[in-house]
C-alpha positions as CSV (number, residue, x, y, z in Angstrom):
1,M,-12.5,11.8,-49.2
2,T,-10.7,8.8,-47.6
3,T,-8.1,6.4,-49.3
4,L,-8.5,2.7,-48.4
5,Y,-6.9,-0.3,-50.1
6,G,-6.1,1.6,-53.3
7,V,-9.4,3.5,-53.7
8,E,-10.5,7.0,-53.1
9,L,-13.7,6.8,-51.2
10,T,-16.2,9.7,-51.3
11,V,-19.2,9.3,-48.9
12,L,-22.1,11.6,-49.7
13,A,-25.3,12.3,-47.9
14,D,-27.7,10.2,-50.0
15,E,-28.3,8.4,-53.3
16,E,-29.1,11.5,-55.2
17,A,-25.8,13.2,-54.2
18,A,-23.9,10.1,-55.2
19,A,-25.7,9.9,-58.6
20,S,-24.9,13.6,-59.1
21,T,-21.2,13.1,-58.5
22,A,-21.0,10.1,-60.8
23,A,-22.9,12.1,-63.4
24,D,-20.3,14.8,-63.3
25,V,-17.6,12.3,-64.0
26,L,-19.5,10.9,-66.9
27,V,-20.1,14.4,-68.3
28,E,-16.4,15.2,-68.1
29,A,-15.5,12.0,-69.9
30,A,-18.1,12.6,-72.6
31,R,-16.9,16.2,-73.2
32,A,-13.3,14.9,-73.5
33,G,-14.4,12.4,-76.2
34,Q,-13.4,9.4,-74.1
35,A,-14.1,5.7,-74.4
36,I,-16.5,4.9,-71.5
37,A,-17.6,1.4,-70.2
38,L,-21.1,1.7,-68.7
39,T,-22.7,-0.6,-66.1
40,G,-26.1,-1.9,-65.3
41,G,-27.7,-2.6,-61.9
42,G,-29.7,-0.4,-59.6
43,S,-27.3,2.4,-58.8
44,P,-26.3,4.1,-62.1
45,G,-29.7,4.9,-63.7
46,R,-30.1,8.3,-62.0
47,A,-26.5,9.2,-62.8
48,Y,-27.3,8.5,-66.5
49,E,-30.3,10.8,-66.4
50,L,-28.4,13.6,-64.8
51,A,-25.5,13.2,-67.2
52,A,-27.8,13.5,-70.2
53,E,-29.4,16.6,-68.7
54,R,-26.0,18.3,-68.0
55,E,-24.4,17.3,-71.3
56,P,-26.7,16.3,-74.2
57,D,-23.9,16.2,-76.8
58,W,-22.0,12.9,-76.5
59,S,-20.9,12.9,-80.2
60,G,-17.2,12.6,-79.3
61,A,-17.6,9.7,-76.9
62,T,-17.5,5.9,-77.4
63,L,-19.6,3.6,-75.3
64,W,-18.9,0.1,-74.2
65,W,-20.6,-2.1,-71.5
66,G,-18.8,-3.9,-68.8
67,D,-21.2,-6.8,-68.9
68,E,-24.6,-7.8,-70.3
69,R,-27.4,-10.3,-69.7
70,C,-28.1,-12.7,-72.6
71,V,-31.4,-11.2,-73.5
72,P,-32.7,-9.0,-76.3
73,P,-31.8,-5.3,-76.0
74,D,-35.4,-4.3,-75.3
75,D,-35.7,-6.8,-72.4
76,E,-36.2,-5.2,-69.0
77,R,-33.2,-7.1,-67.7
78,S,-30.8,-5.6,-70.4
79,N,-28.0,-3.3,-69.3
80,Y,-28.2,-1.7,-72.7
81,R,-31.9,-1.0,-72.3
82,L,-31.1,0.8,-69.0
83,A,-28.6,3.0,-70.6
84,H,-30.8,3.6,-73.7
85,E,-33.7,4.7,-71.6
86,K,-31.9,6.7,-69.0
87,L,-29.0,8.2,-71.0
88,L,-29.2,7.8,-74.8
89,N,-32.8,8.8,-75.1
90,G,-32.0,12.1,-73.4
91,L,-29.1,13.1,-75.7
92,S,-29.3,15.6,-78.6
93,A,-26.2,14.1,-80.2
94,Q,-25.5,10.3,-79.9
95,P,-22.0,8.8,-79.2
96,R,-19.8,8.4,-82.2
97,A,-19.8,4.7,-81.5
98,T,-21.9,2.4,-79.3
99,H,-20.5,-1.1,-78.8
100,R,-23.4,-3.1,-77.5
101,I,-23.0,-6.7,-76.3
102,R,-25.4,-8.6,-78.4
103,G,-26.6,-10.9,-75.6
104,E,-29.4,-12.2,-77.7
105,L,-26.8,-14.3,-79.7
106,G,-26.2,-16.5,-76.6
107,A,-23.3,-16.3,-74.2
108,E,-20.6,-18.0,-76.2
109,A,-21.3,-16.2,-79.5
110,A,-21.8,-12.8,-77.9
111,A,-18.7,-13.2,-75.8
112,A,-16.6,-14.2,-78.9
113,E,-18.0,-11.2,-80.9
114,Y,-17.3,-8.8,-78.0
115,D,-13.9,-10.2,-77.4
116,E,-13.0,-9.5,-81.0
117,A,-14.5,-6.0,-80.9
118,L,-12.3,-5.2,-77.9
119,T,-9.1,-6.1,-79.7
120,G,-6.9,-3.0,-79.7
121,A,-9.6,-1.0,-77.9
122,S,-8.5,1.4,-75.1
123,L,-10.9,2.4,-72.3
124,D,-10.6,5.7,-70.6
125,L,-13.3,5.4,-67.9
126,V,-14.9,2.2,-66.5
127,L,-18.1,2.8,-64.5
128,L,-19.0,-0.1,-62.2
129,G,-21.6,-1.1,-59.6
130,I,-21.2,-3.8,-56.9
131,G,-23.6,-6.6,-56.1
132,P,-24.6,-7.4,-52.5
133,D,-22.4,-10.5,-52.8
134,G,-19.4,-8.4,-53.9
135,H,-19.6,-9.3,-57.6
136,V,-18.6,-6.8,-60.2
137,A,-19.7,-6.7,-63.8
138,S,-20.6,-10.4,-64.1
139,L,-17.6,-11.7,-62.3
140,F,-18.9,-13.6,-59.3
141,P,-17.2,-14.7,-56.1
142,G,-14.9,-17.7,-56.3
143,Q,-15.5,-18.4,-60.0
144,A,-13.0,-19.5,-62.6
145,T,-13.9,-16.4,-64.6
146,L,-11.7,-14.4,-62.2
147,D,-8.6,-16.2,-63.5
148,E,-9.1,-15.4,-67.2
149,R,-6.1,-13.4,-68.4
150,E,-6.1,-13.9,-72.2
151,R,-9.6,-13.1,-73.4
152,R,-11.2,-9.7,-73.1
153,A,-14.8,-10.8,-72.9
154,I,-16.1,-14.2,-71.7
155,P,-19.3,-16.0,-71.0
156,A,-20.4,-16.0,-67.3
157,E,-23.0,-17.9,-65.3
158,A,-25.3,-15.7,-63.1
159,K,-25.1,-16.5,-59.4
160,L,-27.8,-14.0,-58.4
161,E,-31.1,-13.0,-60.0
162,P,-31.8,-12.7,-62.8
163,F,-30.6,-16.2,-63.5
164,V,-29.7,-15.7,-67.2
165,D,-26.4,-16.3,-68.9
166,R,-24.1,-13.3,-69.1
167,V,-21.2,-11.9,-71.0
168,T,-18.6,-9.9,-69.1
169,M,-15.3,-8.0,-69.6
170,T,-12.5,-9.8,-67.8
171,L,-10.5,-8.3,-64.9
172,P,-7.5,-7.1,-67.0
173,V,-9.9,-5.1,-69.2
174,L,-11.8,-3.6,-66.3
175,C,-8.4,-2.6,-64.7
176,S,-7.0,-1.2,-67.9
177,A,-8.7,2.2,-67.8
178,P,-6.8,5.1,-66.2
179,E,-10.0,5.9,-64.3
180,V,-12.3,3.3,-62.6
181,L,-15.4,4.7,-60.8
182,F,-17.6,2.6,-58.6
183,I,-21.1,3.8,-57.6
184,A,-22.7,1.9,-54.7
185,T,-25.6,3.2,-52.6
186,G,-28.1,1.9,-50.1
187,D,-27.8,-0.2,-47.0
188,A,-28.2,-3.5,-49.0
189,K,-24.7,-2.8,-50.3
190,A,-23.1,-2.0,-47.0
191,G,-21.6,-5.5,-46.4
192,A,-20.2,-5.7,-49.9
193,V,-18.8,-2.2,-49.8
194,G,-17.1,-3.0,-46.5
195,R,-15.5,-6.2,-48.0
196,A,-14.6,-4.6,-51.3
197,F,-13.1,-1.4,-50.1
198,G,-12.3,-1.9,-46.4
199,S,-10.5,-5.2,-46.6
200,P,-7.6,-6.7,-48.5
201,P,-8.3,-8.0,-52.1
202,S,-9.9,-11.4,-52.2
203,P,-11.6,-13.6,-54.9
204,D,-14.5,-13.9,-52.4
205,T,-15.2,-10.3,-53.2
206,P,-14.5,-9.7,-57.0
207,A,-15.0,-5.9,-56.7
208,S,-12.0,-5.8,-54.4
209,L,-9.8,-7.1,-57.3
210,V,-10.7,-4.2,-59.6
211,R,-8.3,-1.3,-59.3
212,S,-7.0,0.9,-62.1
213,A,-3.6,-0.4,-63.1
214,S,-2.4,3.0,-64.3
215,G,-4.5,5.7,-62.7
216,R,-7.1,6.2,-60.0
217,T,-9.9,4.1,-58.6
218,R,-12.8,6.0,-57.0
219,V,-15.8,4.9,-55.1
220,V,-18.8,7.2,-54.8
221,T,-21.2,6.1,-52.2
222,D,-23.7,7.3,-49.6
223,A,-23.9,7.0,-45.8
224,A,-26.2,4.0,-45.8
225,A,-23.8,1.9,-47.9
226,T,-20.8,2.6,-45.6
227,T,-22.0,1.5,-42.2
228,V,-19.6,-1.4,-42.2
229,L,-16.6,0.9,-43.0
230,R,-17.2,3.2,-40.0
């Protein structure tokens, strides 16, 4: 493990090993009955499958989502659908609460509803991926959304495919959890990983701005995604 710019970086042999490590963190949080913010994207799906296999009882946990596309929950682009198929369908006991972002309402209405739902909420673990451009959740490089400090959830415009409107938690919410865990694998993420975790924080790389304000920030990755860091 290496510490760089406020993160604990763990480099594993391959994507499966990274997913396994992330799954163990999810299992620990579920067993502790924590409030967990899940992510979408390509990296976490296998971690969700392994977490469900290793701990099928999530009845004490509460689930949130860091962001969502403004599509119905059964749409293939939906972050909720990913978690439903890979995690929730494999559980014998469902979480005691599941706070889905209702993207089908449209960005403004869904963001307002989620912002209200987050009032008074306290997250314990935030799981995040990172986009090849360095975006995190649906906070994209150089956008005004990075400056939001009052609202907890806001509408966001997609700057990468799929080009659909989004709803995202804001930076203060993402940073509020005592544990923030990034999972980033594959050579397509190497440039973004290098900028996010091997360089000073910058709005050009939103993932570099997300660090736990009160605890630890960890990055689980594989060798292919860390070539720029070497």
